[in-house]
N, C-alpha and C positions, 0 to 999 in steps of 0.2 A: 697222798693219792687215795682216792676212794676205794674202799674195800672191794666193792663189786667189780671194779676195773682190774684189781689184782687177781681176783678169782677167775675172771674171764681170761686173763693172760695165762694163768697156770693151767686152766682147763684146755686152752688151745695150743699150748706149747711155749716154753720159755724163750725159744729162739726168736719169737715174734716180739718180745718185750721191747727191743730198741725202738721199734716204730711207735709204740704206745708212748714211751717216754720222750722220744724226740719231739713229737708234735703235740704234746700236752703242756699244760702250764703248771703242773703240780711239782714244782722244784723247790728245794730248800734254799735258804739264803745263800748268796754267793760269797766267796771268800773276800776279805777286805782288799787284797792286792788287786783283784779284778776291777774293783770300783774306785781305786785310788785316784784315777784321773778325774773323776767327777768331783772329788773333794779338792783336788789340786786347783781346779778351775776357780773355786770359791776362795781359796786362801793364798794363791800365788801372787807375789809382788810383780809389778810391771817390770822393774829392773832397768838395766841399761839397754837391753834389746827387747823392745815391746813386741817384736814379732813372735817370740816364744809365748808370751802371754796370750796373744791373739790365737796362736795355734792350739794352746791349751783349751780354748773354747771351740775352735773349729773341729777338733777331733771328736767332739761330742755330737756332731751332726748324725742324722740317721743314714744308714748304709744298708743296701740290700744284703741279706744274709749276715749282716754285721761283719763283712769282710774287711772293712777299713782299708780300702785299696788306695790310700793317699800317700804319696811320696813328695817331699818338698826339698827344693834346693835353696839354701840360704846364702850362697856364696856372694851374690850380688847385694851390696848394702841397700837397705831400705826397700827391699823387694823380696818377693816369694815366687818361685816358679813351681807350679804344681804338675806332677806327673801321675799317671795311673800305674799302679803296681800290676804288671801283667801276670804276675804269679798268683794274683788274687782275683780270679774271674770265675764265672759260672757258665762254662761252655755248653752244658746240657740244657739248662733252663733259661739262660740268657745268651743264646748263641751269637747274637750280633752286638752284645755288650751295651744295649740300650740302657739297661738298669745301672750299669757301671757308670755310664756318663751322667745319668741323673744323680748318682751318688757323688760324683765329682762336683756337681752343682750345689748339692746341699752343703758340702764343705766350704765352697767359695762364698756362699751367702752368709753362713755363720761367721766365717772369717771377716767378711765385710762389716757385719754387725759389731764384731769385737773391735775392729779398727775404728769405727765411728765412736764407740764408747770411749776411746782414748784420744779423740780429736783428730783422727786421721781419715783421709779419703782413700778408699781402696780403688785404684784405677785398674780394672780387670780387663785384660786383653785375652780373649779366648783363642786358642790354637795359634800362637804367634808364628809357628813354623808350618802352618797348614793343617786343615782338618783331616783326620783319618777317613778312610773310605767307609762305606756303609756296612761292609761285611766283618771287618776286624779292626782292632786297635793297633797302634804302632807305638814306638818309643818316643815320639815327639811329645813335647809338653802339652798338657791340657790348657794351661793358662799361665800368663805372666801377670803378677799383681804388683803394681807400684804403689807404695804407701807414701802419701803426701800429707804433711801437716796442713790443716785447713781450718781457719778460725770460724768459717761458716758451717762447718760440719756439726750436726747435732746428734746426740744419742738417739737410737731407735728404741721405743718401749719394748719391742720384741726381744731385745737383748736379755732382759731379766728372765725370760722363760727358757733360755738355753739349758740351764742346769735342771730344769723341771720337766723338760720334754722327754717323754719315753713312748715307744711304740707299745700299745696296749692290746694284747691278743686275747684278753679275757672276755667274758660275757658282759654285754652292755645292758643298761636299763632300757626298758621299752619306751621311755618317754622321748619325745622328739627334741632335737637340738633347739635351743632358744633362738628366735629370729635375730636378736641382736648379736648373738654369737656367730651365726652364719654370716651376717652382714660384715662383721669384723674379719672373718675368715676371707671373704671375697675382697674386702678393701685391702687386705695385706698383699694381694697379688695384682692390684690395679695397674701397676707400672710396667707389667710385662705385656708386650704386644703379641698378637697372633695366638692368643691363648683363650680358649673357651672352657669355662668351668661351671659347675653347678652341684646341686645336692638333690638326690631323689629320696623323698621321705614320705611323711604322712599325707602330704597334698596329692601324691600320686601312688596310692596303695597298690594298684595293679602293676605299675611299673616296678615298684619296690619288690613285689613278690617275684617278678621275673629276674631281678638282680640277685635276690637271695638264691633262687634256683640255679642260676648260672654259676654263682660263687661255689655252691655245693658241688656242682658237676666238675668244674675246673679243678677244685681241690682234690676230688677223688681221682681224676686223671693223673695228677702229679704223684699222688701216693701210690698208685697202682702201676706206674711206669718204672720199672726197675732202675734204669740209669739215672732218672731224675731224683728218685729217692736216695740212691747211693751218693749222688752229689751232695745232698744234705748231710748224709752220714759222714762224708769226708770232713765237713766243717763242724761236726758234733764234738763238743768237749764235755766229757763225763767226769763228774766228781771234782772236788776242790783242787786237787793237784793239777789236773789238766786245765781246768778253768783258769787257775792262777798263772800257769805256765804260758798259755796262749793268749788269753784275754781278748778273744775274738770269736766269731762264729756263733754257733747255737749252744748255749749252756744248758746242761742237764745235771742237776744236783740232787735228784730225788733219792732217798735212801734205798728204795726198792731196786732201781736200775743200777745204782752203785754196787749193791750186793751182787746182782747178776754179773756185772762187769768183773768184780773181784774174784769170782769163781770161774771166769772164762766162758760165761754163757751169753755174753753180749757180743755178737759177731757183726762188726760194722763193715765187713767185706762182702756180705751177701744180702740181697733184698729178700724179704719174706715171700713165701710161695703164694700163688694166686689163691684168693679166698681166705687168706690168713685172718684169724679171729681178732688179733690185736689191731690190724689195719682197719678192719670193719668197725671195731670199737672206737678207734680214733676218728674215723669218718663221722660216726654218729655224734661223738663229742663236739666236733667242730660244727656239724650241722645244727646242733642245738644252739650254738652261739649265733650262727647265721640266721636261724629262723626267727630270732627276736631282735636282730640288728635294726635299729630304728631308721637309719639313713645311710646312704652311700654317696661319697664325694667322688667327683671325677674331674679330670683335666684332659683336654684335647688340644693338640697343636695343629697348625696349618701345614706343617711339613715335618720331616723326621731327620733333619740334618743333625750332625753331631752338636753343633752350637745350640740348636733348639732343644736337644735332649738335656744339655747342661743347664740351660735356662729354665727348663721345666723342673729340674731338681731344685733350683734356686727358689722358684715359685712355690713348690710343694713344701719346703721346710718353713717358709714364711707362713703358709697356711696352717701347718701343724703347730707352729709357735703361737699363732693367733688363737687356734683352738685351745691350746694348753692354757692360755691366759683366761679363757672363759670356762675352764673346767671340763672341756671336751677331750675325748680320746680319739686317736686315729690308728688304723691298722691297715696298711697296704694289702691289697688282694691282687698280686701280680700274676697269678696263675693263668687267668684267661687272656692276659696281655702278652704272654710269652710265645715266641715264634718258633716252637718246635712242632713237628708233625702231629703229634697226638692231641695238641690243643687247637688244631686248625678250626674245627667247628665252633669251639668256644670263643676263639678270637673273632670269628665272623659274627657271632651272636652279640658280643659286647659292642661291636661297631654298629650293629643293627639297633640295639637298645638305645645307644647314644646318638643315633642319626648321623653317623660318620659315613658320608657317602663318597667323598673324593678319595681316590687311592692314596694321595699324598698325606691326607689328614691322618693323625695318629693319636690313639688313646695312650697318653703317657702315664696316667695315674688313675687308679680306681681303689677306693679305700672304704672300710667301715668307718662310720662316724657316730659317736654317741657318748653317753656318760658311763664310764667304766670305773672299776675299783682301782685303788692305788696299786701300782706295780713297781717292781725294782728296776733300777737302771741296768742297761746291758754293759758287759765288760768293755773296757777300752785299754789299748796297749800303751798309752802315754806318748808324750810329744817326741821323745828321743827315737822311738821306733819308726817314726815317719820322716826323719831327716836323712837325706842322702849324705853319705860321708864324703869328705873331700878326697879327691884322687891324688 
């Protein structure tokens, strides 16, 4: 952590330090247990039940807030039934669970890529017992996946990027994404119908400036709204013991914040007071990253049905894997897309910027795109944590 940030926290009161640590990238290396699942995916034998090998890759998919809300039923031979873990939701920032459904989609697509790698076709049937309503999820399965041996199935080159794909929240270079990389990113999503996507970058500098300004505003709203910040605090894991124990959520391992926590000065039950200096510092830190972001990637769908949300997640992870193959980083900016009251104006603005006119059209993804530094993988809980136990 930079010294000037530490001094600013100490000058403004140490009770504000959690906000600075939570939303910054100055963390020490994570404990090996938290990253064991990434290593397992590269060393695990296929064995007699290839489903577990496939799952070892699927759990490396991106997930909003790293909640990993995937539960699978393996009781049916040659099949996987996917459920959403309803204890792992974001009711404040994702009140209608749109992001959760996209995260179910990322899992399914990576699972399908892993199946292809082993010569299987993954026949995915979404919501076999019916789609949940638009307001809340239910206990019915998200998908039923039948695994079929198919001699015509060929591996997808994107599979090789699964263990290298990481969400990069750091500052990106100011150089524009290479045209061939952007083309590859678009090509990765070409099989998804009803999907409009694009990149706003050097060719539209005025539009990009508006995207940067909106991202800054939406980020500030989330940080300064107590209940949404506290929702992030709930999923904050501080120090190696907590990180290794939970292997999910937002990991914070910086020595400074660990020291505060050790002496009882890290209160995750309270949001900082208005005008808190550490919140202001974090806003400025992220604004610095946004001010030089070279491009923004977006995805718009023609409706917002649950199946559309899942398929949008499938398309997004393919785009991120394609970006990874070309050395590009991606960082979702979900704040302006979130349907809670304080973001109403920002939600309307992102729709205006992307010419989303019909009420049913929905911006499913908005992300930073550029060349970033190497970052560490996020913790994963391992395959067994996601398997529903036999009754």
